[in-house]
Residue, then its C-alpha position, 0 to 999 in steps of 0.5 A: m045140688g052136690l058136685s061130688g056125684r058128677r062125673c067130670t070131663i075136662m070141660s066140666v072140671q073147668e066149669t066146676l073150678e069156676e063155680i068154686d071160684n065164684k062161691l069163694d068170692e062170695v065167701d070173701a065178701l061175707v068174711m069182709s063184712m064181718p065185724l072183725q079186725d081187717s088183719v083177721k079178715r085178710d088172713l082168713v080170706k088168704h086161707i080161702y084162696t090158698m085152698y083154691a090154689e091148692l085145688e087148682e094145682a091138684v087138678e093140674l096134677r091129676p091123672a088124665d084118667f080118673n076111673 
């Protein structure tokens, strides 16, 4: 089920962020299970959470009315 078609309210934005965070935790675990150098794994995971932090910041800066 895609999230992009959902019309978001303040509460559903928080729920969507929570869902994204949970999915990124899964991606983190999958990356860490890969047969890669630990430094590469850490770098990849860092990018994942940097993207999430940027998403949170964008949500905080968005206009209250997103029509």
